[in-house]
C-alpha positions as CSV (number, residue, x, y, z in Angstrom):
1,X,25.7,19.5,-21.2
2,X,22.6,21.6,-21.8
3,X,21.2,23.7,-18.9
4,X,17.4,23.5,-18.8
5,X,17.0,26.9,-17.2
6,X,18.5,28.5,-20.4
7,X,16.1,26.7,-22.8
8,X,13.2,28.6,-24.1
9,X,9.9,26.7,-24.4
10,X,6.7,28.0,-26.0
11,X,4.3,29.1,-23.3
12,X,1.6,26.7,-22.2
13,X,-1.5,28.7,-21.3
14,X,-2.7,26.0,-18.8
15,X,0.5,26.1,-16.9
16,X,0.6,29.9,-17.1
17,X,-2.9,30.1,-15.5
18,X,-2.0,27.7,-12.7
19,X,1.2,29.6,-12.1
20,X,-0.7,32.9,-12.0
21,X,-3.1,31.5,-9.4
22,X,-0.1,30.2,-7.3
23,X,1.4,33.7,-7.3
24,X,-1.9,35.2,-6.1
25,X,-2.8,37.1,-9.3
26,X,-6.4,37.8,-10.0
27,X,-8.3,35.7,-12.5
28,X,-8.8,38.8,-14.7
29,X,-5.0,39.0,-15.2
30,X,-5.4,36.6,-18.1
31,X,-3.3,38.0,-21.0
32,X,-5.2,36.3,-23.8
33,X,-8.1,37.8,-25.8
34,X,-11.7,37.0,-25.1
35,X,-13.1,34.0,-26.9
36,X,-9.6,32.6,-27.8
37,X,-8.6,29.0,-27.2
38,X,-5.6,30.2,-25.2
39,X,-7.8,32.2,-22.8
40,X,-10.0,29.1,-22.3
41,X,-6.9,27.0,-21.5
42,X,-5.4,29.7,-19.2
43,X,-8.7,29.9,-17.2
44,X,-8.8,26.1,-17.0
45,X,-5.3,26.1,-15.6
46,X,-6.2,28.9,-13.2
47,X,-9.3,27.1,-11.9
48,X,-7.5,23.7,-11.9
49,X,-10.3,22.1,-13.9
50,X,-11.5,21.8,-17.5
51,X,-14.2,24.4,-18.3
52,X,-16.5,21.7,-19.8
53,X,-17.1,18.0,-19.1
54,X,-15.3,15.8,-21.6
55,X,-16.5,12.4,-22.9
56,X,-16.9,9.6,-20.5
57,X,-14.0,7.1,-20.7
58,X,-14.7,3.4,-20.8
59,X,-14.3,1.4,-17.6
60,X,-11.5,-1.0,-17.4
61,X,-12.1,-4.7,-17.8
62,X,-12.6,-6.5,-14.6
């Protein structure tokens, strides 16, 4: 049986940002370089919302 706590997964910047906020770390603690996709994702996770508005999804039938 494999123990999940011993597995190593690649970091997810969105989850990292949310986790940092939960720990009370400041927003400027983001470890990613300015203007990188990872920094944008980290900040989205920290803020709990996408940084820009995505496309509108179609309404369901009915």
